[in-house]
SEGU-705166 format. One record per residue (C-alpha): x, y, z; residue number from 1. Coordinates in Angstrom, 2 decimals, always signed. Layout:
% SEGU-705166
X:Y:Z:NUM
...
***
This chain:
% SEGU-705166
+99.10:+60.34:+125.05:1
+102.66:+60.69:+125.88:2
+104.10:+63.49:+128.07:3
+106.49:+64.28:+125.22:4
+103.25:+65.15:+123.12:5
+102.05:+67.52:+125.84:6
+105.47:+69.30:+125.50:7
+105.13:+69.47:+121.76:8
+101.58:+70.93:+121.92:9
+102.49:+73.43:+124.62:10
+105.62:+74.56:+122.55:11
+103.46:+74.99:+119.60:12
+101.03:+77.11:+121.55:13
+103.89:+79.21:+122.93:14
+105.00:+79.82:+119.26:15
+101.48:+80.88:+118.24:16
+101.03:+83.22:+121.14:17
+104.43:+84.85:+120.45:18
+103.43:+85.48:+116.83:19
+100.11:+87.09:+118.03:20
+102.12:+89.17:+120.41:21
+104.44:+90.53:+117.78:22
+101.53:+91.41:+115.49:23
+99.55:+92.94:+118.07:24
+102.45:+95.20:+119.28:25
+103.15:+96.21:+115.65:26
+99.44:+97.19:+115.19:27
+99.67:+99.14:+118.51:28
+102.90:+100.89:+117.62:29
+101.58:+101.88:+114.24:30
+98.13:+103.07:+115.39:31
+99.12:+106.74:+115.07:32
+101.07:+106.34:+111.89:33
+99.81:+109.05:+109.60:34
+99.49:+109.09:+105.99:35
+98.05:+111.37:+103.29:36
+96.02:+108.73:+101.64:37
+94.18:+105.49:+102.33:38
+96.28:+103.62:+99.87:39
+99.48:+104.33:+101.76:40
+98.10:+103.92:+105.27:41
+99.39:+101.15:+107.56:42
+97.05:+98.14:+107.37:43
+96.63:+96.39:+110.67:44
+97.73:+92.77:+110.57:45
+96.22:+89.48:+112.07:46
+97.65:+86.00:+112.63:47
+95.99:+83.11:+110.72:48
+96.28:+79.88:+112.89:49
+95.29:+76.38:+111.86:50
+96.05:+72.93:+113.32:51
+98.28:+70.22:+111.90:52
+98.19:+66.61:+112.64:53
+101.93:+65.61:+112.81:54
+101.00:+61.99:+111.81:55
+101.86:+61.53:+107.99:56
+98.64:+59.44:+107.44:57
+96.49:+62.35:+108.49:58
+94.63:+60.27:+111.11:59
+94.47:+61.65:+114.63:60
+95.44:+59.20:+117.39:61
+96.43:+59.47:+120.96:62
+100.02:+60.02:+119.93:63
+99.44:+62.43:+117.05:64
+97.09:+65.19:+118.38:65
+96.83:+68.32:+116.36:66
+99.15:+71.17:+117.11:67
+98.50:+74.92:+116.54:68
+100.58:+76.34:+113.55:69
+100.80:+80.00:+112.33:70
+99.73:+79.70:+108.75:71
+100.34:+83.36:+107.92:72
+100.27:+86.85:+108.90:73
+97.67:+88.84:+106.63:74
+96.66:+92.44:+106.44:75
+93.05:+93.01:+107.83:76
+90.55:+94.70:+105.64:77
+89.87:+97.74:+107.89:78
+88.87:+101.03:+106.77:79
+91.45:+103.76:+107.86:80
+90.30:+106.68:+110.01:81
+90.35:+110.10:+108.54:82
+90.70:+113.13:+110.78:83
+90.37:+116.72:+109.90:84
+93.68:+118.35:+110.74:85
+94.46:+120.92:+107.99:86
+97.77:+121.95:+109.82:87
+99.27:+118.52:+109.76:88
+102.15:+117.88:+107.37:89
+100.40:+114.61:+106.10:90
+97.00:+116.37:+105.40:91
+95.55:+115.98:+101.87:92
+94.14:+118.70:+99.78:93
+90.87:+118.78:+101.93:94
+92.72:+118.94:+105.16:95
+92.34:+115.37:+106.22:96
+94.98:+112.95:+107.68:97
+94.69:+109.23:+107.37:98
+95.34:+107.09:+110.28:99
+95.34:+103.15:+110.32:100
+92.16:+101.54:+111.37:101
+93.64:+100.15:+114.57:102
+91.36:+100.09:+117.65:103
+93.90:+100.53:+120.52:104
+91.33:+99.33:+123.27:105
+90.60:+96.25:+121.32:106
+94.40:+95.68:+120.64:107
+95.17:+96.13:+124.39:108
+92.34:+93.49:+125.32:109
+94.05:+91.21:+122.68:110
+97.40:+91.63:+124.41:111
+95.85:+90.64:+127.70:112
+94.36:+87.57:+126.10:113
+97.63:+86.69:+124.54:114
+99.37:+87.11:+127.91:115
+96.99:+84.79:+129.68:116
+97.17:+82.16:+126.81:117
+101.11:+82.26:+126.92:118
+100.93:+81.87:+130.62:119
+98.66:+78.93:+130.42:120
+100.90:+77.21:+127.79:121
+103.87:+77.86:+129.85:122
+102.42:+76.49:+132.99:123
+101.34:+73.27:+131.28:124
+104.84:+72.93:+129.82:125
+106.41:+73.49:+133.31:126
+104.11:+70.81:+134.88:127
+104.75:+68.36:+132.26:128
+108.48:+69.01:+132.62:129
+108.16:+68.55:+136.30:130
+106.32:+65.15:+135.97:131
+109.05:+64.01:+133.57:132
+111.79:+64.91:+135.89:133
+109.83:+63.33:+138.90:134
+109.40:+60.09:+136.73:135
+113.16:+60.06:+135.99:136
+113.92:+60.54:+139.64:137
+111.54:+57.72:+140.72:138
+113.13:+55.35:+137.98:139
+116.53:+56.12:+139.44:140
+115.74:+55.11:+142.91:141
+115.47:+51.42:+141.84:142
***
């Protein structure tokens, strides 16, 4: 496995974590968005990730390790929360307001996990870049 492959894998991992971060922050930002019905309520989103082998033959080898790729961003099938708030402007005829089914605590834990994963990918990228630079420096001394 070459050092450039490691850079590609780390870069792909950074892209996935960035997408996960964007989705998690959108979910958290919309956690208190109200609606008068479940049909119009914000649906929390999730990132679907799969791995892709860059080799066109589809065979994994030392030079063609799978890379993570964001396949899609999909709405989660989560039941919205209904709160009895008869004075609220978005209350329905029974006095209930519909909030998205976003769990702020779980989303914050996801953000911590995303942050740690991003840091790990960035560290691997930086170490590999340093190794490449050191190899170039050693090669230039001859």
